[in-house]
Structures are given as C-alpha cells and as structure tokens.
VMD Tcl script that draws the C-alpha trace (Angstrom):
set ca {
  {-3.68 -14.07 -9.34}
  {0.06 -12.73 -8.44}
  {0.93 -12.15 -5.30}
  {2.89 -9.22 -4.09}
  {4.74 -8.63 -0.85}
  {6.61 -5.21 -0.87}
  {6.97 -2.93 2.72}
  {7.22 0.51 3.12}
  {8.44 2.93 5.95}
  {6.51 4.66 8.43}
  {7.55 7.73 10.67}
  {8.03 6.86 14.43}
  {5.46 7.80 16.14}
  {2.68 8.10 13.28}
  {1.21 4.52 13.46}
  {-1.77 4.80 15.70}
  {-2.55 7.57 12.34}
  {-1.48 5.30 10.21}
  {-4.10 2.68 10.76}
  {-6.44 5.58 12.08}
  {-6.26 6.31 7.57}
  {-6.82 2.84 6.41}
  {-9.74 2.20 9.29}
  {-11.31 5.26 7.31}
  {-10.19 4.08 3.87}
  {-12.37 6.27 1.99}
  {-14.93 4.04 -0.41}
  {-13.33 5.72 -3.84}
  {-10.16 4.68 -3.10}
  {-11.61 0.98 -1.98}
  {-13.20 0.91 -5.89}
  {-10.36 2.19 -7.32}
  {-8.28 -1.29 -5.79}
  {-10.82 -3.12 -6.94}
  {-11.36 -2.27 -10.91}
  {-7.66 -2.30 -10.82}
  {-7.71 -6.34 -9.86}
  {-6.65 -5.70 -6.12}
  {-7.68 -7.98 -3.80}
  {-6.45 -9.30 -0.52}
  {-4.97 -5.87 0.45}
  {-2.77 -6.66 4.04}
  {-0.24 -3.68 6.03}
  {1.55 -5.45 9.00}
  {3.83 -3.34 10.83}
  {6.52 -4.53 12.32}
  {6.54 -2.16 15.58}
  {10.67 -2.11 16.64}
  {11.76 -1.00 13.42}
  {8.53 1.28 12.05}
  {8.61 -1.05 8.77}
  {5.05 -2.10 7.33}
  {4.68 -4.72 4.84}
  {2.10 -5.69 2.49}
  {0.70 -8.30 0.75}
  {-1.49 -7.72 -2.34}
  {-3.62 -10.08 -4.71}
  {-3.63 -8.78 -8.28}
  {-5.82 -9.95 -11.26}
  {-3.00 -8.87 -14.01}
  {0.53 -6.71 -13.42}
  {-0.17 -4.09 -16.71}
  {-3.87 -3.24 -14.82}
  {-2.56 -2.90 -11.69}
  {0.63 -0.64 -12.12}
  {-1.94 1.81 -13.62}
  {-3.44 2.34 -10.41}
  {-0.64 4.45 -9.75}
  {-2.21 7.27 -11.95}
  {-5.62 7.48 -10.88}
  {-6.41 10.59 -9.79}
  {-7.55 8.49 -5.76}
  {-4.36 7.60 -5.77}
  {-2.53 10.46 -6.05}
  {-4.61 12.00 -3.67}
  {-4.41 9.04 -0.73}
  {-0.91 9.72 -1.25}
  {-1.15 13.02 -0.79}
  {-3.14 12.21 2.14}
  {-0.26 10.06 3.43}
  {2.55 11.71 2.43}
  {3.59 13.13 6.42}
  {2.93 10.24 8.20}
  {6.02 7.85 5.68}
  {8.78 8.07 3.57}
  {7.94 9.65 0.38}
  {9.27 9.53 -3.39}
  {8.83 13.40 -4.56}
  {5.52 12.39 -6.53}
  {4.26 11.66 -3.10}
  {4.60 7.99 -3.87}
  {5.01 5.87 -0.90}
  {8.79 4.31 -0.63}
  {8.15 1.03 -1.48}
  {10.37 -2.38 -1.53}
  {8.70 -5.05 -3.72}
  {10.20 -8.48 -1.45}
  {10.99 -12.06 -3.08}
  {8.95 -14.29 -2.39}
  {10.60 -17.44 -0.80}
  {7.91 -19.58 -0.04}
  {3.99 -20.61 -0.03}
  {1.79 -23.26 1.24}
  {-2.50 -23.13 -0.28}
}
mol new
graphics top color blue
foreach p $ca { graphics top sphere $p radius 0.5 }
foreach p [lrange $ca 0 end-1] q [lrange $ca 1 end] { graphics top cylinder $p $q radius 0.2 }
display resetview
C-alpha cells in the first residue's frame, strides 16, 4: 500500500459547506475511489489557514492516476470548484506532502 499526503486550499467561510458535501459523498464517487485502489481516505482542515490536509492509501500509483479522468471525478471537481482553489480544469489545487515519519 502506498501512503499519500497532500494539501488543498479552501475558500474562507466554506468549511461547513465542504464538510456537508463530503458527508453526502455520492455513492458513484465512493465506488470510483475504491475501484481505483483508494483506501483510508481522510481530509483534515486547519481552521486558521483554510488549508485542507489529505491522507490516502492507494494500491497502485498508475491505477490511482487514472481516477482523475473518470466522468464521475470530473463531475465532482466541477461540483466543488465554487468553494476551493482550483486549476483551469476545475481540479483542486493540490500540493503533495513529503513523508517525514511513519510508525506502524
């Protein structure tokens, strides 16, 4: 299993809406994440900075990378674009984090 950490950027005042949308995560989105080898997906918010920190375990980097091109993922990006920083294609601005410590 490959562990991935990353950060994204929420617009001010959007924390409650972000949490609401994720509590109502579409079943098709959950299925796509699992079908592309994603597990143990967590997102945390630093309320002082509006930075979202994500943690995800994937089975295979190449398989996971293909998830970005699925129709359901593109639909999710479009749905989330009004509450967070995005790129031109509505993908979230996402910065990979460097692993520094792991204890099992």
